[in-house]
BALOBA-1460 file (C-alpha; in Angstrom, 3 decimals):
// residues 80
<rec num="1" residu="m" x="102.164" y="82.005" z="98.676"/>
<rec num="2" residu="r" x="100.745" y="81.299" z="95.129"/>
<rec num="3" residu="l" x="101.434" y="84.166" z="92.720"/>
<rec num="4" residu="d" x="97.783" y="85.108" z="91.805"/>
<rec num="5" residu="k" x="96.885" y="85.464" z="96.108"/>
<rec num="6" residu="y" x="99.893" y="87.445" z="96.425"/>
<rec num="7" residu="l" x="99.017" y="89.949" z="93.772"/>
<rec num="8" residu="k" x="95.339" y="89.957" z="95.514"/>
<rec num="9" residu="v" x="96.496" y="90.354" z="98.979"/>
<rec num="10" residu="s" x="99.129" y="92.871" z="98.503"/>
<rec num="11" residu="r" x="96.381" y="95.060" z="95.976"/>
<rec num="12" residu="i" x="98.552" y="95.166" z="93.005"/>
<rec num="13" residu="i" x="96.074" y="93.595" z="91.225"/>
<rec num="14" residu="k" x="92.646" y="94.046" z="92.816"/>
<rec num="15" residu="r" x="91.098" y="90.730" z="92.058"/>
<rec num="16" residu="r" x="92.387" y="87.178" z="92.268"/>
<rec num="17" residu="t" x="90.646" y="86.265" z="88.920"/>
<rec num="18" residu="v" x="92.323" y="89.161" z="87.032"/>
<rec num="19" residu="a" x="95.676" y="88.315" z="88.590"/>
<rec num="20" residu="n" x="95.081" y="84.672" z="87.551"/>
<rec num="21" residu="e" x="93.791" y="85.691" z="83.658"/>
<rec num="22" residu="a" x="97.036" y="88.099" z="83.752"/>
<rec num="23" residu="c" x="99.784" y="84.987" z="84.719"/>
<rec num="24" residu="d" x="97.628" y="82.877" z="81.987"/>
<rec num="25" residu="a" x="98.430" y="85.664" z="79.225"/>
<rec num="26" residu="g" x="101.914" y="85.615" z="80.210"/>
<rec num="27" residu="r" x="101.851" y="89.298" z="81.295"/>
<rec num="28" residu="v" x="103.517" y="88.586" z="84.545"/>
<rec num="29" residu="t" x="107.186" y="87.370" z="85.060"/>
<rec num="30" residu="v" x="109.030" y="86.716" z="88.109"/>
<rec num="31" residu="n" x="112.594" y="87.361" z="88.085"/>
<rec num="32" residu="g" x="112.616" y="87.841" z="84.290"/>
<rec num="33" residu="k" x="110.937" y="84.337" z="83.614"/>
<rec num="34" residu="v" x="107.030" y="84.144" z="82.804"/>
<rec num="35" residu="a" x="105.280" y="82.814" z="85.671"/>
<rec num="36" residu="r" x="102.160" y="80.958" z="86.223"/>
<rec num="37" residu="a" x="99.748" y="81.968" z="88.926"/>
<rec num="38" residu="s" x="100.775" y="78.987" z="91.034"/>
<rec num="39" residu="y" x="104.488" y="79.998" z="90.977"/>
<rec num="40" residu="d" x="105.462" y="80.104" z="94.777"/>
<rec num="41" residu="i" x="106.613" y="83.854" z="95.826"/>
<rec num="42" residu="k" x="109.497" y="84.276" z="98.159"/>
<rec num="43" residu="v" x="110.569" y="87.578" z="99.844"/>
<rec num="44" residu="g" x="113.376" y="88.901" z="97.409"/>
<rec num="45" residu="d" x="111.511" y="88.011" z="94.131"/>
<rec num="46" residu="i" x="110.925" y="90.825" z="91.260"/>
<rec num="47" residu="i" x="107.803" y="90.744" z="89.740"/>
<rec num="48" residu="e" x="107.164" y="92.538" z="86.249"/>
<rec num="49" residu="i" x="103.778" y="93.209" z="85.620"/>
<rec num="50" residu="q" x="102.483" y="94.688" z="81.649"/>
<rec num="51" residu="f" x="99.461" y="96.873" z="82.086"/>
<rec num="52" residu="g" x="98.731" y="97.695" z="78.369"/>
<rec num="53" residu="e" x="101.759" y="100.002" z="77.709"/>
<rec num="54" residu="r" x="102.907" y="100.440" z="81.030"/>
<rec num="55" residu="t" x="104.996" y="97.999" z="83.108"/>
<rec num="56" residu="v" x="105.238" y="97.952" z="86.683"/>
<rec num="57" residu="k" x="108.376" y="96.357" z="88.418"/>
<rec num="58" residu="a" x="107.803" y="95.507" z="92.084"/>
<rec num="59" residu="e" x="110.104" y="93.677" z="94.963"/>
<rec num="60" residu="v" x="108.904" y="91.620" z="97.264"/>
<rec num="61" residu="l" x="109.629" y="92.735" z="100.800"/>
<rec num="62" residu="e" x="106.894" y="90.793" z="102.824"/>
<rec num="63" residu="v" x="104.806" y="87.661" z="102.257"/>
<rec num="64" residu="s" x="101.627" y="87.388" z="104.350"/>
<rec num="65" residu="e" x="98.378" y="85.599" z="103.829"/>
<rec num="66" residu="v" x="96.293" y="88.137" z="105.778"/>
<rec num="67" residu="v" x="97.083" y="91.961" z="105.418"/>
<rec num="68" residu="r" x="95.040" y="95.100" z="106.454"/>
<rec num="69" residu="k" x="94.346" y="97.270" z="103.355"/>
<rec num="70" residu="e" x="96.523" y="100.429" z="104.987"/>
<rec num="71" residu="q" x="99.356" y="97.942" z="105.164"/>
<rec num="72" residu="a" x="99.194" y="96.107" z="101.686"/>
<rec num="73" residu="g" x="101.669" y="98.749" z="100.482"/>
<rec num="74" residu="m" x="104.278" y="97.446" z="102.575"/>
<rec num="75" residu="m" x="104.420" y="94.264" z="101.307"/>
<rec num="76" residu="y" x="106.325" y="95.476" z="98.390"/>
<rec num="77" residu="r" x="108.299" y="98.064" z="96.906"/>
<rec num="78" residu="i" x="108.144" y="99.551" z="93.658"/>
<rec num="79" residu="i" x="111.270" y="100.038" z="91.158"/>
<rec num="80" residu="e" x="111.635" y="102.596" z="88.503"/>
């Protein structure tokens, strides 16, 4: 699954266009490398996103095309 779609489906970022723009701006890294929106996400990848001063780091636990809102949080684990 594409990185921008994963960020939207897992609800880490609310809209796919916003996820795409964050990737284009270089604010999203996967496994320590700046990733493009077309990057293919796999289970076990570590995603790091810069939200202004804040950084969110998450590990991919599940990759699924369609997920209910209640189960979206189970697709990833936040790493402190």
